[in-house]
KOLKOLKE-755255 format. One record per residue (C-alpha): x, y, z. Coordinates in Angstrom, 1 decimal, decimal comma. Example, Ala and Ser with C-alpha at 12.3 -4.5 7.8 and 13.67 -1.06 7.14 Angstrom:
<pt x="12,3" y="-4,5" z="7,8"/>
<pt x="13,7" y="-1,1" z="7,1"/>
//
This chain:
<pt x="7,4" y="-14,7" z="-17,3"/>
<pt x="6,3" y="-11,3" z="-15,8"/>
<pt x="3,5" y="-10,3" z="-13,5"/>
<pt x="1,0" y="-8,0" z="-15,2"/>
<pt x="-0,8" y="-5,6" z="-12,9"/>
<pt x="-4,2" y="-4,0" z="-13,8"/>
<pt x="-5,2" y="-1,0" z="-11,6"/>
<pt x="-8,6" y="0,6" z="-11,5"/>
<pt x="-10,5" y="3,0" z="-9,2"/>
<pt x="-12,9" y="1,7" z="-6,5"/>
<pt x="-15,1" y="3,4" z="-3,9"/>
<pt x="-14,3" y="7,1" z="-3,3"/>
<pt x="-10,5" y="7,0" z="-3,4"/>
<pt x="-9,4" y="3,3" z="-3,3"/>
<pt x="-7,6" y="1,5" z="-6,1"/>
<pt x="-8,3" y="-2,1" z="-7,0"/>
<pt x="-5,4" y="-4,3" z="-8,3"/>
<pt x="-5,6" y="-7,4" z="-10,3"/>
<pt x="-2,3" y="-9,3" z="-10,9"/>
<pt x="-1,8" y="-11,9" z="-13,7"/>
<pt x="0,9" y="-14,5" z="-13,6"/>
<pt x="1,6" y="-14,6" z="-17,3"/>
<pt x="3,2" y="-18,1" z="-17,1"/>
<pt x="0,1" y="-19,8" z="-15,7"/>
<pt x="-2,7" y="-17,5" z="-16,6"/>
<pt x="-3,8" y="-17,3" z="-13,0"/>
<pt x="-4,8" y="-14,0" z="-11,4"/>
<pt x="-5,0" y="-12,6" z="-7,9"/>
<pt x="-6,8" y="-9,5" z="-6,6"/>
<pt x="-5,0" y="-7,6" z="-3,9"/>
<pt x="-7,7" y="-6,7" z="-1,3"/>
<pt x="-11,4" y="-6,5" z="-2,2"/>
<pt x="-12,5" y="-2,8" z="-1,8"/>
<pt x="-15,5" y="-3,1" z="-4,1"/>
<pt x="-16,6" y="-6,5" z="-5,3"/>
<pt x="-18,7" y="-5,2" z="-8,2"/>
<pt x="-15,9" y="-3,3" z="-9,7"/>
<pt x="-13,5" y="-6,2" z="-9,3"/>
<pt x="-15,8" y="-8,7" z="-10,9"/>
<pt x="-16,5" y="-6,3" z="-13,8"/>
<pt x="-12,8" y="-5,8" z="-14,4"/>
<pt x="-12,1" y="-9,6" z="-14,3"/>
<pt x="-14,9" y="-10,2" z="-16,8"/>
<pt x="-13,5" y="-7,5" z="-19,2"/>
<pt x="-10,0" y="-8,8" z="-18,9"/>
<pt x="-11,0" y="-12,5" z="-19,2"/>
<pt x="-8,8" y="-13,4" z="-16,3"/>
<pt x="-9,3" y="-16,4" z="-14,0"/>
<pt x="-9,1" y="-15,4" z="-10,3"/>
<pt x="-7,1" y="-17,9" z="-8,2"/>
<pt x="-6,3" y="-15,8" z="-5,1"/>
<pt x="-7,6" y="-13,0" z="-3,0"/>
<pt x="-4,6" y="-11,5" z="-1,2"/>
<pt x="-5,7" y="-9,3" z="1,8"/>
<pt x="-3,3" y="-6,9" z="3,4"/>
<pt x="-5,5" y="-6,1" z="6,5"/>
<pt x="-8,9" y="-6,4" z="7,9"/>
<pt x="-10,5" y="-3,0" z="7,2"/>
<pt x="-13,8" y="-3,2" z="5,3"/>
<pt x="-12,5" y="-1,2" z="2,3"/>
<pt x="-9,9" y="-3,9" z="1,9"/>
<pt x="-11,6" y="-7,1" z="2,9"/>
<pt x="-15,2" y="-6,2" z="2,8"/>
<pt x="-15,7" y="-7,7" z="-0,7"/>
<pt x="-14,1" y="-11,1" z="0,1"/>
<pt x="-17,3" y="-13,1" z="0,4"/>
<pt x="-18,9" y="-11,8" z="-2,9"/>
<pt x="-15,7" y="-12,2" z="-4,9"/>
<pt x="-15,0" y="-15,7" z="-3,6"/>
<pt x="-18,6" y="-16,7" z="-4,2"/>
<pt x="-18,4" y="-15,5" z="-7,8"/>
<pt x="-14,9" y="-16,9" z="-8,6"/>
<pt x="-14,0" y="-19,7" z="-6,2"/>
<pt x="-10,8" y="-17,9" z="-5,3"/>
<pt x="-8,9" y="-18,8" z="-2,1"/>
<pt x="-8,6" y="-16,0" z="0,5"/>
<pt x="-5,1" y="-15,4" z="1,8"/>
<pt x="-4,3" y="-12,9" z="4,5"/>
<pt x="-3,3" y="-12,1" z="8,1"/>
<pt x="-5,2" y="-13,6" z="10,9"/>
<pt x="-6,9" y="-10,3" z="11,7"/>
<pt x="-9,0" y="-10,6" z="8,5"/>
<pt x="-11,0" y="-13,3" z="10,2"/>
<pt x="-12,7" y="-10,4" z="12,1"/>
<pt x="-14,8" y="-9,8" z="9,0"/>
<pt x="-14,2" y="-12,7" z="6,6"/>
<pt x="-13,1" y="-16,4" z="6,7"/>
<pt x="-9,6" y="-17,0" z="5,5"/>
<pt x="-8,4" y="-20,1" z="3,6"/>
<pt x="-4,8" y="-19,5" z="4,5"/>
<pt x="-3,4" y="-17,3" z="7,2"/>
<pt x="0,0" y="-15,8" z="6,5"/>
<pt x="2,5" y="-13,6" z="8,4"/>
<pt x="5,8" y="-12,0" z="7,8"/>
<pt x="8,4" y="-14,3" z="6,3"/>
<pt x="5,8" y="-16,6" z="4,6"/>
<pt x="5,6" y="-17,0" z="0,8"/>
<pt x="2,5" y="-17,2" z="-1,4"/>
<pt x="2,7" y="-18,7" z="-5,0"/>
<pt x="0,5" y="-17,4" z="-7,8"/>
<pt x="1,4" y="-19,8" z="-10,6"/>
<pt x="5,1" y="-19,1" z="-11,0"/>
<pt x="5,1" y="-15,8" z="-9,2"/>
<pt x="6,3" y="-15,9" z="-5,6"/>
<pt x="5,2" y="-13,2" z="-3,2"/>
<pt x="7,1" y="-12,7" z="0,1"/>
<pt x="4,8" y="-11,6" z="2,9"/>
<pt x="6,3" y="-8,6" z="4,8"/>
<pt x="5,2" y="-7,7" z="8,2"/>
<pt x="4,0" y="-4,1" z="8,1"/>
<pt x="1,9" y="-3,6" z="11,3"/>
<pt x="1,0" y="-0,1" z="12,5"/>
<pt x="-2,1" y="1,0" z="10,6"/>
<pt x="-3,5" y="-2,3" z="12,0"/>
<pt x="-1,6" y="-4,6" z="14,2"/>
<pt x="-1,4" y="-7,5" z="11,7"/>
<pt x="-1,1" y="-5,5" z="8,4"/>
<pt x="1,1" y="-7,2" z="5,8"/>
<pt x="2,5" y="-6,4" z="2,3"/>
<pt x="3,2" y="-8,7" z="-0,6"/>
<pt x="6,5" y="-8,4" z="-2,4"/>
<pt x="7,3" y="-10,0" z="-5,8"/>
<pt x="11,1" y="-9,7" z="-5,9"/>
<pt x="11,5" y="-11,1" z="-9,4"/>
<pt x="9,3" y="-8,4" z="-10,9"/>
<pt x="10,2" y="-5,7" z="-8,4"/>
<pt x="6,6" y="-5,1" z="-7,3"/>
<pt x="5,1" y="-4,6" z="-3,9"/>
<pt x="1,5" y="-4,3" z="-2,8"/>
<pt x="1,6" y="-2,3" z="0,4"/>
<pt x="-2,1" y="-1,7" z="1,3"/>
<pt x="-2,4" y="1,2" z="3,8"/>
<pt x="1,2" y="1,2" z="5,2"/>
<pt x="3,0" y="3,3" z="2,7"/>
<pt x="1,3" y="5,9" z="0,4"/>
<pt x="2,7" y="8,1" z="-2,3"/>
<pt x="4,1" y="10,9" z="-0,1"/>
<pt x="2,4" y="9,5" z="3,0"/>
<pt x="1,7" y="6,6" z="5,3"/>
<pt x="-1,3" y="5,1" z="7,0"/>
<pt x="-2,8" y="6,4" z="10,2"/>
<pt x="-1,9" y="4,5" z="13,3"/>
<pt x="-5,4" y="3,1" z="14,2"/>
<pt x="-4,0" y="0,2" z="16,2"/>
<pt x="-0,2" y="0,2" z="16,3"/>
<pt x="2,4" y="2,4" z="17,9"/>
<pt x="4,9" y="4,8" z="16,2"/>
<pt x="7,9" y="2,5" z="16,7"/>
<pt x="6,0" y="-0,4" z="15,1"/>
<pt x="5,0" y="1,7" z="12,1"/>
<pt x="8,5" y="3,1" z="11,8"/>
<pt x="9,9" y="-0,4" z="11,7"/>
<pt x="7,4" y="-1,4" z="9,1"/>
<pt x="8,2" y="1,5" z="6,9"/>
<pt x="11,9" y="0,7" z="7,2"/>
<pt x="11,3" y="-2,8" z="5,9"/>
<pt x="9,6" y="-1,4" z="2,9"/>
<pt x="12,3" y="1,3" z="2,4"/>
<pt x="14,9" y="-1,5" z="2,4"/>
<pt x="13,4" y="-3,0" z="-0,8"/>
<pt x="15,4" y="-2,2" z="-4,0"/>
<pt x="15,0" y="1,3" z="-5,1"/>
<pt x="13,4" y="0,3" z="-8,4"/>
<pt x="10,5" y="-1,5" z="-6,7"/>
<pt x="7,2" y="-0,4" z="-8,0"/>
<pt x="4,9" y="0,3" z="-5,1"/>
<pt x="1,1" y="-0,1" z="-5,4"/>
<pt x="-0,6" y="1,7" z="-2,5"/>
<pt x="-4,3" y="1,4" z="-2,0"/>
<pt x="-5,6" y="5,0" z="-2,0"/>
<pt x="-5,3" y="8,2" z="-4,1"/>
<pt x="-4,3" y="10,5" z="-1,3"/>
<pt x="-1,2" y="12,0" z="-2,9"/>
<pt x="-2,4" y="15,6" z="-3,5"/>
<pt x="-3,4" y="16,0" z="0,2"/>
<pt x="-0,2" y="14,2" z="1,2"/>
<pt x="1,8" y="16,6" z="-0,9"/>
<pt x="0,2" y="19,7" z="0,7"/>
<pt x="1,2" y="18,4" z="4,1"/>
<pt x="4,7" y="17,4" z="3,0"/>
<pt x="5,4" y="21,0" z="1,7"/>
<pt x="4,5" y="22,2" z="5,2"/>
<pt x="7,4" y="20,4" z="6,8"/>
<pt x="9,9" y="20,0" z="4,0"/>
<pt x="11,2" y="22,6" z="1,5"/>
<pt x="13,5" y="20,3" z="-0,5"/>
<pt x="13,7" y="21,0" z="-4,3"/>
<pt x="12,9" y="17,3" z="-5,0"/>
<pt x="9,7" y="17,5" z="-3,0"/>
<pt x="8,7" y="20,8" z="-4,6"/>
<pt x="9,2" y="19,4" z="-8,1"/>
<pt x="7,2" y="16,2" z="-7,2"/>
<pt x="4,4" y="18,1" z="-5,6"/>
<pt x="4,0" y="20,3" z="-8,8"/>
<pt x="3,8" y="17,1" z="-10,9"/>
<pt x="1,3" y="15,6" z="-8,5"/>
<pt x="-1,0" y="18,6" z="-8,6"/>
<pt x="-0,8" y="18,7" z="-12,4"/>
<pt x="-1,6" y="15,0" z="-12,7"/>
<pt x="-4,6" y="15,2" z="-10,5"/>
<pt x="-6,0" y="18,3" z="-12,4"/>
<pt x="-5,8" y="16,1" z="-15,5"/>
<pt x="-7,6" y="13,3" z="-13,7"/>
<pt x="-4,6" y="11,0" z="-13,8"/>
<pt x="-3,6" y="8,6" z="-11,0"/>
<pt x="-0,4" y="9,2" z="-9,0"/>
<pt x="-0,2" y="5,5" z="-8,1"/>
<pt x="2,0" y="3,5" z="-8,4"/>
<pt x="5,2" y="5,0" z="-7,0"/>
<pt x="8,6" y="3,6" z="-6,4"/>
<pt x="10,8" y="3,0" z="-3,3"/>
<pt x="13,4" y="5,4" z="-4,6"/>
<pt x="10,9" y="8,2" z="-5,1"/>
<pt x="9,4" y="7,7" z="-1,6"/>
<pt x="12,8" y="7,7" z="0,1"/>
<pt x="13,7" y="11,0" z="-1,7"/>
<pt x="10,5" y="12,9" z="-1,0"/>
<pt x="8,1" y="11,2" z="1,5"/>
<pt x="8,2" y="13,1" z="4,8"/>
<pt x="7,5" y="9,9" z="6,8"/>
<pt x="10,5" y="8,1" z="5,4"/>
<pt x="12,5" y="11,3" z="5,8"/>
<pt x="11,3" y="11,9" z="9,4"/>
<pt x="14,8" y="11,9" z="11,0"/>
<pt x="16,0" y="14,6" z="8,6"/>
<pt x="12,9" y="16,7" z="9,3"/>
<pt x="13,0" y="16,3" z="13,1"/>
<pt x="13,9" y="19,9" z="13,8"/>
<pt x="11,0" y="21,1" z="11,8"/>
<pt x="8,4" y="19,1" z="13,8"/>
<pt x="9,9" y="19,8" z="17,3"/>
<pt x="11,7" y="16,5" z="17,6"/>
<pt x="15,3" y="17,5" z="17,2"/>
<pt x="17,7" y="15,1" z="18,9"/>
<pt x="15,1" y="12,4" z="19,4"/>
<pt x="15,2" y="8,8" z="18,2"/>
<pt x="14,2" y="8,1" z="14,6"/>
<pt x="10,8" y="6,6" z="15,6"/>
<pt x="10,1" y="9,6" z="17,8"/>
<pt x="10,8" y="11,9" z="14,9"/>
<pt x="8,4" y="9,8" z="12,8"/>
<pt x="5,8" y="10,0" z="15,6"/>
<pt x="6,1" y="13,8" z="15,5"/>
<pt x="5,6" y="13,9" z="11,7"/>
<pt x="2,6" y="11,6" z="12,0"/>
<pt x="1,1" y="13,7" z="14,7"/>
<pt x="1,6" y="16,9" z="12,6"/>
<pt x="-0,2" y="15,2" z="9,7"/>
<pt x="-3,1" y="14,1" z="11,9"/>
<pt x="-3,6" y="17,8" z="12,8"/>
<pt x="-2,9" y="19,3" z="9,4"/>
<pt x="-5,8" y="21,2" z="7,9"/>
<pt x="-4,3" y="22,3" z="4,5"/>
//
């Protein structure tokens, strides 16, 4: 039976995600950006929370762990780095598997934004929860990792099947699109950017996305093809990525 995902806004620009394993009736929340919003959505849905699946330690992802666990009894699963701000019932790393009823999540190592960042991939339902590693038309800042680490992490996600639905944690797509247009003039990107701007004007979310769409239009996944436009012609792929990331960090548009 399928995994049902319920998405809702949290904080200023986060998304919260609740995932229900239809076979067992057990639910998980992916990260805990805002405990009050998560508990309200759970109550409205009538779902029973079994797991909290953290992607990394940042407060807008794990800061609600204690309150959500206290209210629901859910077990906290996440990388070891989460213990910086919250106890963890089970520490996981790349290559591990987490079961939610009959749904199996593979843990994918996606360090770079933080050193121990992970993603959760449900292959049967072609769903990935990627935290702050990959965004619609963007990627996370390198607060702790190096460009080669982040490039490798992005390549692991890009290797997922094209049809994979990608749930990223923030609504950054319009600003990401403005930057992307500054380094890439492909027709596919222009068309996508127009659709993104129109959706945001209507107040509609631009998340989730897909692996196929990101490979076609995301400048961070397309970095080697854009190397000449960011002063990295002839350099290694991870160096081209580093140049694109540096350009985004300085972008004011």
